[in-house]
C-alpha positions in Angstrom: -18.2 126.5 -57.9 -21.2 124.1 -58.2 -20.6 121.0 -60.2 -22.8 120.2 -63.2 -24.2 117.3 -61.3 -25.2 119.6 -58.4 -26.8 122.2 -60.6 -28.7 119.4 -62.4 -29.8 117.9 -59.0 -31.0 121.4 -57.8 -33.0 122.0 -61.0 -34.6 118.6 -60.8 -35.6 119.2 -57.2 -37.1 122.5 -58.1 -39.4 121.1 -60.8 -39.9 117.6 -59.2 -39.5 118.2 -55.5 -38.7 115.1 -53.3 -40.7 115.7 -50.2 -40.7 114.0 -46.8 -43.4 111.3 -46.4 -43.9 112.3 -42.8 -44.2 116.1 -42.8 -44.1 117.2 -46.4 -40.9 119.2 -46.1 -38.6 119.4 -49.1 -35.5 119.5 -46.9 -34.7 115.9 -47.6 -31.9 113.8 -49.0 -33.0 112.1 -52.2 -32.1 108.7 -50.9 -34.5 108.9 -47.9 -38.3 109.0 -47.5 -38.2 111.0 -44.3 -36.4 114.2 -43.5 -33.9 114.3 -40.6 -36.4 115.9 -38.3 -38.9 113.0 -38.8 -36.2 110.4 -38.6 -35.1 111.8 -35.3 -38.7 111.9 -34.1 -39.4 108.2 -34.8 -40.3 106.7 -31.4 -38.0 103.7 -31.2 -38.7 101.4 -28.3 -35.3 99.6 -28.2 -37.2 96.5 -27.0 -35.1 94.2 -29.3 -32.1 94.8 -27.0 -33.8 93.6 -23.8 -35.2 90.3 -22.6 -38.5 90.5 -20.6 -39.5 93.6 -22.5 -43.2 94.7 -22.6 -43.9 92.7 -25.8 -42.5 89.5 -24.3 -44.6 90.1 -21.2 -47.7 90.2 -23.3 -47.2 86.5 -24.2 -46.1 85.2 -20.8 -48.2 82.1 -20.1 -49.8 82.4 -23.5 -47.2 81.6 -26.2 -43.7 80.1 -25.7 -41.4 82.5 -27.6 -37.7 82.7 -28.0 -37.9 86.5 -28.3 -40.3 89.3 -29.1 -40.1 93.0 -30.0 -41.8 96.0 -31.5 -39.7 98.7 -33.2 -41.8 101.8 -32.5 -44.4 103.1 -30.0 -47.8 103.7 -31.6 -50.0 106.6 -30.5 -53.0 108.2 -32.1 -52.2 111.2 -34.3 -48.5 110.3 -34.2 -46.0 110.1 -37.1 -46.0 106.3 -36.8 -49.8 106.1 -37.1 -49.6 108.3 -40.2 -47.0 106.2 -41.8 -48.7 102.9 -41.1 -52.0 104.4 -42.4 -50.2 105.3 -45.6 -48.9 101.7 -45.9 -52.2 100.0 -45.2 -54.8 102.3 -46.8 -52.9 104.6 -49.4 -50.9 101.8 -51.1 -47.6 103.3 -50.1 -45.6 100.1 -50.0 -42.4 102.1 -50.2 -42.8 103.4 -46.7 -43.5 99.9 -45.4 -40.3 98.6 -47.0 -38.4 101.6 -45.5 -39.7 101.0 -42.0 -39.1 97.3 -42.4 -35.5 98.0 -43.2 -35.2 100.2 -40.1 -36.6 97.3 -37.9 -34.3 94.8 -39.6 -31.2 97.0 -38.8 -32.3 97.1 -35.1 -32.7 93.4 -35.0 -29.2 93.0 -36.4 -27.8 95.0 -33.5 -28.8 92.3 -31.0 -27.8 88.7 -30.6 -31.4 87.9 -29.6 -32.5 87.7 -33.2 -29.3 86.5 -34.9 -30.4 82.9 -35.5 -33.7 83.5 -37.3 -34.1 81.1 -40.3 -37.0 82.8 -42.0 -39.5 85.7 -41.8 -43.2 84.8 -41.9 -45.7 87.6 -42.5 -48.9 87.3 -40.4 -51.5 86.6 -43.1 -54.6 88.6 -44.0 -57.9 86.9 -44.9 -57.6 86.3 -48.7 -60.6 88.6 -49.7 -59.1 91.4 -47.6 -55.7 91.0 -49.2 -57.2 91.0 -52.7 -59.1 94.2 -52.0 -56.0 95.9 -50.6 -53.7 94.4 -53.3 -51.1 93.2 -50.8 -50.5 92.2 -47.2 -48.8 95.0 -45.3 -46.9 92.5 -43.1 -45.4 91.0 -46.3 -44.2 94.5 -47.3 -42.6 95.0 -43.9 -40.9 91.6 -44.2 -39.5 92.5 -47.6 -37.8 95.5 -46.0 -36.5 93.4 -43.1 -35.2 90.9 -45.6 -33.2 93.6 -47.4 -31.2 94.4 -44.3 -31.1 91.0 -42.6 -30.6 88.7 -45.6 -33.2 86.3 -44.4 -35.8 84.8 -46.7 -39.5 85.6 -46.5 -41.8 82.6 -46.5 -45.2 83.5 -48.0 -48.2 81.3 -47.9 -46.9 78.9 -45.3 -49.7 79.9 -43.0 -53.1 81.0 -44.2 -56.0 82.8 -42.6 -59.1 80.6 -43.2 -61.7 82.7 -41.4 -62.7 86.3 -41.9 -62.5 88.3 -38.7 -63.9 91.7 -37.9 -61.5 94.6 -37.2 -59.9 94.2 -33.7 -59.6 98.0 -33.1 -62.4 98.5 -30.7 -62.5 95.0 -29.1 -61.3 94.0 -25.6 -58.7 91.3 -25.1 -61.2 88.4 -24.6 -63.2 89.6 -27.6 -60.0 89.9 -29.7 -59.0 86.3 -28.9 -62.5 84.9 -29.6 -62.5 86.8 -32.9 -59.3 85.2 -34.2 -59.3 81.7 -32.5 -58.9 78.9 -35.0 -58.4 81.4 -37.8 -55.0 80.1 -39.0 -53.9 76.9 -40.8 -50.3 75.9 -41.6 -49.4 74.5 -45.0 -46.0 73.5 -46.5 -45.0 72.3 -43.1 -41.7 70.8 -44.5 -40.5 74.4 -45.0 -40.9 75.1 -41.3 -39.9 71.9 -39.5 -37.0 72.5 -37.2 -36.7 76.2 -38.1 -36.6 79.4 -36.0 -39.3 81.6 -37.5 -39.9 85.3 -36.9 -43.6 86.0 -37.3 -44.2 89.7 -38.3 -47.1 92.1 -38.3 -47.7 95.8 -38.4 -49.1 96.6 -34.9 -49.5 94.6 -31.7 -51.9 95.5 -29.0 -53.1 92.6 -26.9 -51.3 90.0 -28.9 -54.4 87.9 -29.7 -53.7 87.6 -33.4 -50.1 86.7 -32.9 -51.1 84.2 -30.3 -53.7 82.5 -32.6 -51.2 82.3 -35.5 -48.3 81.3 -33.3 -50.2 78.4 -31.7 -50.9 77.0 -35.2 -47.2 77.3 -36.1 -46.0 75.7 -32.9 -47.7 72.5 -33.8 -44.9 71.9 -36.3 -42.1 69.6 -35.0 -39.0 71.4 -33.8 -40.3 74.9 -34.7 -39.0 77.8 -32.6 -41.0 81.0 -32.7 -40.2 84.7 -32.2 -42.5 87.6 -33.0 -41.9 91.2 -34.1 -44.3 94.1 -34.9 -43.5 97.4 -36.5 -45.4 99.2 -33.7 -46.8 98.6 -30.2 -50.1 100.2 -29.2 -50.2 99.9 -25.4 -53.6 99.4 -23.9 
């Protein structure tokens, strides 16, 4: 016999269905944003487990890093593209926190990211953040912080120059677009720390490189980077 709680839960689901953010199915546990099928289809890279992974190779000779990773592969018309679009353009911060928690759990499963002191979201230009209402990298960091128990440091680095979208630019154009865009403030919070710089998607690494170079001017700072997704060129 069904319990009263189960009957109530079934009735609630009937009138207020909890649907999967990925595919719209209502075959979903109330504690999750994605159904089991979508969870199983998430394209994890497992880069966090391995040194000299494709993300670290992007920065060889460009940025001295302790470690680097991306949690998912990014492809056009994919589930990950859909979820990141919801985060960035449909104000769905809940999915950003959820995916950040998944990435945080992955980083906890490897010793390569065990000694991180703080998470730093890669900043947006202030006008862009005001229009969007938030920085998607900060939302991802909040999810990571939930699982890693590491603080998020906001506003320790600012983006002082507006830059055009990087989507259709080549590597050299991307670098020229973001060069000298970032300025560090509150340096005392970063001195001697191991910082994990976080963004939503990495392609050529130009934005990470520009921001990372600004951070590495701080005495004793060690830098690692992580993105939610990797869009291979």
